[in-house]
C-alpha positions as a Markdown table, in Angstrom:
| # | Residue | x | y | z |
|---|---|---|---|---|
| 1 | Met | 9.1 | 16.7 | 25.4 |
| 2 | Lys | 11.0 | 13.8 | 23.9 |
| 3 | Lys | 13.6 | 12.2 | 26.3 |
| 4 | Ile | 17.1 | 11.3 | 25.1 |
| 5 | Leu | 19.6 | 9.3 | 27.2 |
| 6 | Leu | 23.4 | 9.8 | 26.4 |
| 7 | Ile | 25.8 | 7.0 | 27.4 |
| 8 | Asp | 29.5 | 8.0 | 27.4 |
| 9 | Asp | 32.3 | 8.0 | 29.9 |
| 10 | Asp | 33.6 | 11.4 | 28.5 |
| 11 | Gln | 31.7 | 13.8 | 30.7 |
| 12 | Asn | 32.8 | 16.8 | 28.7 |
| 13 | Leu | 31.4 | 15.3 | 25.5 |
| 14 | Cys | 28.1 | 14.5 | 27.3 |
| 15 | Asn | 27.8 | 18.0 | 28.6 |
| 16 | Phe | 28.4 | 19.4 | 25.1 |
| 17 | Leu | 26.0 | 17.1 | 23.4 |
| 18 | Ser | 23.4 | 17.7 | 26.2 |
| 19 | Ser | 23.5 | 21.4 | 25.7 |
| 20 | Tyr | 23.2 | 21.1 | 22.0 |
| 21 | Leu | 20.2 | 18.7 | 22.1 |
| 22 | Val | 18.5 | 20.8 | 24.8 |
| 23 | Ser | 18.6 | 23.7 | 22.4 |
| 24 | Phe | 16.4 | 21.6 | 20.1 |
| 25 | Asn | 13.8 | 21.2 | 22.9 |
| 26 | Phe | 14.8 | 17.6 | 23.9 |
| 27 | Phe | 15.0 | 16.5 | 27.5 |
| 28 | Val | 18.5 | 15.0 | 28.0 |
| 29 | Asp | 20.0 | 12.8 | 30.7 |
| 30 | Ser | 23.5 | 11.2 | 30.6 |
| 31 | Val | 25.2 | 8.3 | 32.3 |
| 32 | Asn | 28.9 | 7.2 | 32.2 |
| 33 | Ser | 28.5 | 3.4 | 31.9 |
| 34 | Ile | 26.3 | 0.7 | 30.5 |
| 35 | Arg | 25.4 | -0.6 | 33.9 |
| 36 | Asn | 24.1 | 2.9 | 34.9 |
| 37 | Ala | 22.3 | 3.1 | 31.6 |
| 38 | Leu | 20.4 | -0.1 | 32.2 |
| 39 | Ala | 19.5 | 1.0 | 35.7 |
| 40 | Tyr | 18.3 | 4.3 | 34.4 |
| 41 | Ile | 16.1 | 2.7 | 31.7 |
| 42 | Arg | 14.4 | 0.4 | 34.2 |
| 43 | Asn | 13.3 | 3.5 | 36.1 |
| 44 | Asp | 12.6 | 5.9 | 33.3 |
| 45 | Cys | 12.4 | 4.7 | 29.8 |
| 46 | Pro | 13.8 | 7.2 | 27.2 |
| 47 | Asp | 12.6 | 7.7 | 23.7 |
| 48 | Val | 16.0 | 7.4 | 22.2 |
| 49 | Val | 19.4 | 6.3 | 23.4 |
| 50 | Ile | 22.7 | 7.7 | 22.0 |
| 51 | Ser | 25.7 | 5.6 | 23.1 |
| 52 | Asp | 29.4 | 5.4 | 22.6 |
| 53 | Ile | 30.7 | 1.9 | 21.8 |
| 54 | Ile | 34.1 | 1.9 | 23.5 |
| 55 | Met | 33.8 | 2.1 | 27.2 |
| 56 | Gln | 35.2 | 0.3 | 30.3 |
| 57 | Gly | 33.3 | -2.8 | 31.3 |
| 58 | Phe | 30.3 | -3.4 | 29.1 |
| 59 | Asn | 30.6 | -1.7 | 25.7 |
| 60 | Gly | 28.0 | -0.4 | 23.3 |
| 61 | Tyr | 27.6 | -3.7 | 21.6 |
| 62 | Asp | 27.0 | -5.4 | 24.9 |
| 63 | Phe | 24.4 | -2.7 | 25.8 |
| 64 | Ile | 22.3 | -3.3 | 22.7 |
| 65 | Lys | 22.4 | -7.1 | 23.2 |
| 66 | Leu | 21.2 | -6.7 | 26.8 |
| 67 | Leu | 18.6 | -4.2 | 25.8 |
| 68 | Lys | 17.1 | -6.5 | 23.2 |
| 69 | Leu | 16.8 | -9.3 | 25.8 |
| 70 | Asp | 13.9 | -7.4 | 27.5 |
| 71 | Asn | 10.7 | -7.1 | 25.6 |
| 72 | Leu | 9.9 | -3.9 | 27.5 |
| 73 | Tyr | 12.8 | -2.1 | 25.9 |
| 74 | Ile | 13.4 | -3.7 | 22.5 |
| 75 | His | 11.5 | -0.8 | 20.8 |
| 76 | Ile | 14.0 | 1.9 | 22.0 |
| 77 | Pro | 16.0 | 3.2 | 19.1 |
| 78 | Val | 19.8 | 3.2 | 19.7 |
| 79 | Ile | 22.2 | 5.5 | 17.9 |
| 80 | Phe | 25.9 | 4.6 | 18.1 |
| 81 | Phe | 28.6 | 7.2 | 17.9 |
| 82 | Thr | 32.2 | 6.0 | 18.0 |
| 83 | Ala | 35.8 | 6.3 | 16.8 |
| 84 | Lys | 35.4 | 2.8 | 15.4 |
| 85 | Gly | 34.7 | 3.6 | 11.7 |
| 86 | Ile | 35.7 | 0.3 | 10.1 |
| 87 | Thr | 33.0 | -1.1 | 7.8 |
| 88 | Ser | 32.9 | -4.4 | 9.8 |
| 89 | Asp | 32.2 | -2.4 | 13.0 |
| 90 | Arg | 29.3 | -0.6 | 11.4 |
| 91 | Ile | 27.9 | -3.8 | 10.0 |
| 92 | Lys | 28.1 | -5.3 | 13.5 |
| 93 | Gly | 26.2 | -2.4 | 15.0 |
| 94 | Tyr | 23.4 | -2.6 | 12.4 |
| 95 | Asn | 23.2 | -6.4 | 12.7 |
| 96 | Leu | 22.6 | -6.0 | 16.4 |
| 97 | Gly | 19.8 | -3.6 | 15.7 |
| 98 | Cys | 21.2 | 0.0 | 16.1 |
| 99 | Tyr | 19.2 | 2.6 | 14.3 |
| 100 | Ala | 22.2 | 4.7 | 13.1 |
| 101 | Tyr | 26.0 | 4.6 | 13.4 |
| 102 | Leu | 28.0 | 7.8 | 13.4 |
| 103 | Thr | 31.8 | 7.9 | 13.3 |
| 104 | Lys | 33.6 | 10.5 | 15.3 |
| 105 | Pro | 34.0 | 13.3 | 14.4 |
| 106 | Phe | 30.4 | 13.6 | 13.2 |
| 107 | Asp | 28.2 | 16.5 | 12.1 |
| 108 | Leu | 25.8 | 17.5 | 14.9 |
| 109 | Lys | 23.2 | 18.5 | 12.3 |
| 110 | Glu | 23.3 | 14.9 | 11.0 |
| 111 | Leu | 22.6 | 13.6 | 14.6 |
| 112 | Ile | 19.6 | 15.9 | 14.9 |
| 113 | Ala | 18.4 | 14.8 | 11.5 |
| 114 | Ile | 18.6 | 11.1 | 12.6 |
| 115 | Ile | 16.8 | 11.8 | 15.8 |
| 116 | Cys | 14.0 | 13.8 | 14.1 |
| 117 | Asn | 13.6 | 11.1 | 11.5 |
| 118 | Ile | 13.0 | 8.5 | 14.2 |
| 119 | Phe | 10.2 | 10.6 | 15.6 |
| 120 | Asn | 8.9 | 11.6 | 12.2 |
| 121 | Gln | 8.4 | 7.9 | 11.2 |
| 122 | Ile | 5.8 | 7.5 | 13.9 |
| 123 | Lys | 4.4 | 11.0 | 13.5 |
| 124 | Leu | 3.8 | 10.6 | 9.7 |
| 125 | Leu | 2.0 | 7.3 | 10.3 |
| 126 | Cys | -0.2 | 8.9 | 12.9 |
| 127 | Lys | -1.2 | 11.7 | 10.6 |
| 128 | Ser | -3.6 | 9.4 | 8.9 |
| 129 | Asn | -7.2 | 10.2 | 9.7 |
| 130 | Leu | -7.8 | 6.5 | 10.3 |
| 131 | Ile | -5.1 | 6.5 | 13.0 |
| 132 | Ile | -6.4 | 9.7 | 14.6 |
| 133 | Asn | -9.9 | 8.1 | 14.6 |
| 134 | Ser | -8.5 | 5.2 | 16.6 |
| 135 | Lys | -11.9 | 4.1 | 17.9 |
| 136 | Phe | -12.4 | 2.6 | 14.4 |
| 137 | Phe | -9.6 | 0.1 | 15.2 |
| 138 | Cys | -11.0 | -0.7 | 18.6 |
| 139 | Asp | -14.3 | -1.7 | 17.0 |
| 140 | Ser | -12.6 | -3.9 | 14.3 |
| 141 | Asn | -12.4 | -7.7 | 14.2 |
| 142 | Leu | -8.7 | -7.5 | 14.2 |
| 143 | Leu | -8.6 | -6.7 | 17.9 |
| 144 | Asp | -10.7 | -9.8 | 18.6 |
| 145 | Phe | -8.3 | -11.8 | 16.5 |
| 146 | Phe | -5.4 | -10.8 | 18.8 |
| 147 | Asn | -7.5 | -11.4 | 21.9 |
| 148 | Leu | -6.7 | -8.1 | 23.4 |
| 149 | Thr | -8.0 | -7.3 | 26.9 |
| 150 | Lys | -9.9 | -4.1 | 27.5 |
| 151 | Arg | -6.9 | -2.4 | 29.1 |
| 152 | Glu | -4.7 | -3.4 | 26.1 |
| 153 | Lys | -7.3 | -2.0 | 23.7 |
| 154 | Asn | -7.3 | 1.3 | 25.7 |
| 155 | Val | -3.5 | 1.4 | 25.6 |
| 156 | Leu | -3.4 | 0.6 | 21.9 |
| 157 | Thr | -5.9 | 3.4 | 21.2 |
| 158 | Leu | -3.6 | 5.9 | 22.7 |
| 159 | Val | -0.5 | 4.4 | 21.0 |
| 160 | Leu | -2.2 | 4.9 | 17.7 |
| 161 | Glu | -2.8 | 8.5 | 18.6 |
| 162 | Asn | 0.9 | 8.9 | 19.2 |
| 163 | Tyr | 0.8 | 9.4 | 23.0 |
| 164 | Thr | 4.0 | 8.9 | 24.8 |
| 165 | Asp | 4.2 | 6.2 | 27.6 |
| 166 | Lys | 4.1 | 8.9 | 30.2 |
| 167 | Lys | 1.1 | 10.6 | 28.7 |
| 168 | Ile | -0.7 | 7.2 | 28.4 |
| 169 | Ala | 0.0 | 6.5 | 32.0 |
| 170 | Ile | -1.5 | 9.9 | 33.0 |
| 171 | Ser | -4.5 | 9.4 | 30.8 |
| 172 | Leu | -5.3 | 5.9 | 32.2 |
| 173 | Asp | -4.2 | 6.7 | 35.7 |
| 174 | Val | -1.7 | 3.9 | 36.0 |
| 175 | Ser | 2.1 | 3.8 | 36.4 |
| 176 | Gln | 4.4 | 4.3 | 33.4 |
| 177 | Arg | 6.0 | 0.9 | 34.3 |
| 178 | Asn | 2.6 | -0.8 | 33.8 |
| 179 | Ile | 2.1 | 1.0 | 30.5 |
| 180 | Glu | 5.5 | -0.3 | 29.3 |
| 181 | Lys | 4.3 | -3.8 | 30.2 |
| 182 | Tyr | 1.0 | -3.4 | 28.4 |
| 183 | Ile | 2.9 | -2.2 | 25.3 |
| 184 | Ser | 5.2 | -5.1 | 25.5 |
| 185 | Arg | 2.2 | -7.4 | 25.6 |
| 186 | Leu | 0.8 | -5.7 | 22.5 |
| 187 | Phe | 4.1 | -6.3 | 20.7 |
| 188 | Asn | 4.1 | -10.0 | 21.7 |
| 189 | Lys | 0.4 | -10.6 | 20.7 |
| 190 | Thr | 0.7 | -8.8 | 17.4 |
| 191 | Asn | 4.2 | -10.1 | 16.6 |
| 192 | Thr | 5.6 | -6.6 | 16.2 |
| 193 | Arg | 8.8 | -5.2 | 17.5 |
| 194 | Asn | 8.1 | -1.6 | 18.0 |
| 195 | Arg | 5.5 | 1.2 | 17.7 |
| 196 | Ile | 6.1 | 1.8 | 14.1 |
| 197 | Glu | 5.5 | -1.9 | 13.2 |
| 198 | Leu | 2.4 | -1.9 | 15.4 |
| 199 | Ile | 0.9 | 1.2 | 13.7 |
| 200 | Arg | 1.7 | -0.1 | 10.3 |
| 201 | Leu | 0.0 | -3.4 | 11.1 |
| 202 | Phe | -3.3 | -1.6 | 11.9 |
| 203 | Leu | -2.9 | 0.7 | 8.9 |
| 204 | Arg | -2.6 | -2.3 | 6.6 |
| 205 | Ala | -5.6 | -4.0 | 8.3 |
| 206 | Asn | -7.6 | -0.8 | 8.0 |
| 207 | Asp | -6.8 | -0.5 | 4.3 |
| 208 | Gly | -8.1 | -4.0 | 3.8 |
| 209 | Ile | -11.3 | -3.2 | 5.6 |
| 210 | Arg | -11.8 | 0.0 | 3.5 |
| 211 | Thr | -11.3 | -2.0 | 0.3 |
| 212 | Arg | -14.0 | -4.4 | 1.3 |
| 213 | Val | -16.5 | -1.7 | 2.3 |
């Protein structure tokens, strides 16, 4: 079950959105401040974050800046929803790296479509038989080029099979925190920023191998 973290100081709105998202089989938690969100993420990394921008203390823009400072969490997609609908505000959000920007009031169906699109991007890549047969990648010269350790290769294999961090941790019998560190190392070694880029890298490499065979 995919996990979503809501960040908003309006508890009524959080409760409403949580109920709606749960009805689509998402697991949802909510926090009322950026500080609480950062603490939450350090303990339990969500698959997607949905955040308001205007809040007391740190705002949504501050949040995404702080999130991107840590390589463990730069891959988390962030969706902004806010009353700030000026074009310059939206551009600022996208320049900082948000995945989508919704202006209140927004259509809940659009929010669901955005969330599903995030997950579908990875899912569509992983439908390739070459991704499913991930042992092919682990035997390729590309992994030697990146100088991956045995553990990093094992983690990569499961990433290519679209396992969640939690599922990888269970499969390899290590903590989820350690899995997040291994995935961060994979991003650094392959010069990719997220799972989608990592998968595409090996898809392109595999296409080249198939062409030469």
